[in-house]
N, C-alpha and C positions, 0 to 999 in steps of 0.2 A: 495700663496694659490689661487685656482681658485674659483671665485664667482659662485653662482648658476644661475645668470642672463644669459639668452640666448644671444648669440652673437649679434643677430639682434636688440634686445632691448638695449644692451649696445651701439651699434653703434648709434642708435637714440638718446639716452641720452647724450652720449659724444659729438656728433655733436652739439646738442642743447646747451650744456654747454661750447662749444668751447675748449674742452680738447683734447690734442694730443693723438693719439693711433696708433697701428699697427694691421692690420687685417691679421691674419695668416691662410692660406688655404692649406689643403693637395691637391696638384695639381695632383700628380700621385702616384700610388701604384704598386709595383711589388712584387709578391709573397704574403707572409703573413705579415700583418701589423695590429696595434691596431685599427685603424679606417679607414673608406672608403674614397676614393677620394671625394673632395668637402666639407669635414668636416672643420669647421672654429672655431677659437677662437680670442678673442680680448685682446690685451695687452696694458696697460698704464704704466706710470712710476712707479706706486706703487701697481697695482693690475691686475688681469686677469679675463676674463669672458669666460665661456664655456670651452671646453677641446678638444684637438686633440688626446686624448688617455692616457695622463699621462706619468709617467715614465721619463726616462732620455731624451727621444726625446722631450717631452714637456718642460723639464727643459732647454735644449739647445735652443729651439725655443724662449722661454721667454728671455733667455740671449741675443740672437741675436736681438730680438725686442727692448730690453732695450738699446742696443748699437746703434741701428738705431735712437731711440728717443733722446738719449743723444747727438748724433752727428748732429741732425737736418737734417738728410738725407731725401730727398723727392722722391727718385727713388725706384721703385719696385726691389725686389731681389728674385732669386730662389736659394735655397740651397738643395743639395742632401744628404741624410742620409742612409747609409747601416744599417739595423736593426740587428746588430750583437753584439759581445762582447764589442766593443769600446763604445757602448751606453748602455751597461749593459742590453741589450735586446736579447732575443733568438728567435724572430719571424722568422729570416732567410730571410726576404724580404728586400725591400728598399722603400723609399718614398722621394718625392720631395715636398718641402714647398715653397709657394709663400708668401712673406712678402710685404704688401702694407701699407706704412706710410701715415697718414693723419695729417697734421700740426694743431697745436693749433690756435684757434682764440684769438687774443689779444684785442678784442673789449669789453670794459666794459662801459655800459651805465647807467647813473643815471637819472631817470625821476622824476621830481618834479611836483606833481599835479595829483589828481585822479578825476578831474572833467570830463566833457563831452569829451573834446579832449583827455585827458589822457586815459580815458576808451576806446576810439576808437584807440589810438596809441599803447598802451601796447600790445594788441594781435598781431599787425603787427610786432612790434619789437621782440616779443617772437619767431617768426618764422625765425628770422635772426640768423646767427652764432655769438651770443653775450651773455654776461651775463648782465641781466637787474635788477637793483635795483630800485624799484618803491616806492617813498616816499610821504607821506602826513601826516598831523596832525590828519586827520579825518578818523578813521578806518571804519566808517559806509559807506564811499563812495566807498571803494574797492569792486568790484564784488565778489561773492562767489567763482568764478573760477579763481581768480586773480593769484594764484600760481599753476594752473594746469600744466603749463609747467615747466620742471625741471630747466630751466635757468632763472626763474623769482623769485626774492625775494621781498616780501612785507615788507616795513619798515614804521611803525607807530611811529612818533617821534614828541615830543613837540618842538624840536629845529632842524628843517630840515637842516638849514645851517651847523650844526655840522656834518652832514652825509657826507659832501664833503670831510672831512679829512680821511674818511675810504676807499676812492677809490685809486686805483693804478695810477701811472703816465700815461699820454696819454689817460685818460678816456674821454668819451663823456658825456656832461651834457645838459639836456633839461629842461628849467625852464618855468613852466606854472601854478603857484599856483593861489589861489583865492585872493592873497593879494600883492599889488605892493611893499610894504615895504619888505615883505618876499622875493619877487623876487630879489629885490635889494641886500638884505643881502646875498642871495645864490650866486648871481653873483659876489659880492665883495669877498666872500670866495674863489670862483674858481679862480678869477683873482689874488688873493694873492698867490695862489699856483704856478702860471705861467707855470705849466706843463700839462695843459689840451690839449686834442687833438681836442676838439670841444666844443663850448658853444653856445647853441641856446636859445633865449629869445623870448617868445611870447609877442606881444604888438603893439601898434600903433606908428606912427612916433612921436607923442607928448610924449608918454611914453619914447621912446628911447632917445629923446633929453634931457628930464629931467634926465634920468639916466646918460647920458654922462656928463652933468653939475655937477652932484653929484660926479661922479668919478673924474672929474677934480679938484673939491674942495678938494677931499681926496688925491690928488697928485698922482693918479694912471697914469702910463705912457699911453699916447694916443695910441701908437702902440699896447699896450696890450688890451685896450678897443676896438679897431677896429677889434680885432679877434672875438668879439661877433657877432653872426649872428642874427640880429634883423631888420625886423621881421623874425622869424624863418621859414624855409621851402623854397621850390622852387618857384620863381616868375612865372615860366612857368606853375605851377599847381595852378590856382586861385580857389577861393571859400571860403565861411565862415562856411559851415556846418562842424560839428566836424570831420566827416569822410574825408571830402575834405582837411581839415587842417592836419589831421593825415597822409594822403597819401602824402601830400606835404613834411611834415617833414621827413617821412620815406624815401622818394625819395632822399632827401638831405643827409641823413645819409648813404644810400646805395652808392650814388655817391662818397661820401668822402672815405669810407673804401675801395671801389673798386679801387679808384685812388691810394691809398697808398699800395695796394697789390703788392708784387714783381712780376716782369714779369715772366710768365710761360715759360718753355723751349718749343721749337718747337716740340720736341718729348717727350712724357710722357710714362712712363712704359717701356715695353719691345717690341722691334721690333720682328715681327714674325719669322725672320731668327734666332735671338738669342734664342727664345723659341724653335724652331725646333732643333737647335744645342744642347741645354741643355737636351731636351727630348731624343735625340739620344744618348747622353753620359749616360743618366740614364739607357737606355736599355742595353747599352754595360756593364755598371757597374754591372747590376743585372744578366747578363748572366752567 
């Protein structure tokens, strides 16, 4: 079923949420067709937004989009459709559809702490292709607009360390609560999982040395402990103001997920010669 949400709103929301989708565009129309050239719709694995005219044409478009998503294809495709009996339509024209896949973002971040630095950092992270879970025990610290972005979830919990178990593998954790013991418990829970993509801890050298000693007493493997980034953030971005610290942490996160991004092909999408050939075939087919 096609949702009422406009395709442009769907693209913004899905990008913010890091969800994969295919943007379907009517690239060319010959003769009579249900919708004009340039009409778009968005297809995800389980729903669609907007419409390219309905009927069997849209059904086939959604079917192709689902196949692209299931196969993890990242290349653009053009498909030609005569609007005749084979599609159960009697328009008599033809149309070409462009399928543009956009891959899902697998970045899941859990931010512990809604203090000054957390309040400066959360809006920056919300603008990245990630899902952000923002955790604190004190609901009154969260700003009124904390969840204005669709990719941000506010979590008020009396036991923040327990929230670690709700995250998928390879998640990023940023620990900056108001309590050193709570920071320690959260870090210990993350280390226990061993499947984290990143663990950043705010604190001084003294705090970090004490944490290392406590982890050692607990028998936690040193190589696992060394995966903690403490002090959190980029050393090349100094400063102690909340925004300066927030920018430093965000920079470290961006550098990390960009490094892990697969290499992009030297050619993306369609070469103009391919497009010209396809459009020529479209003209011949509709003649």
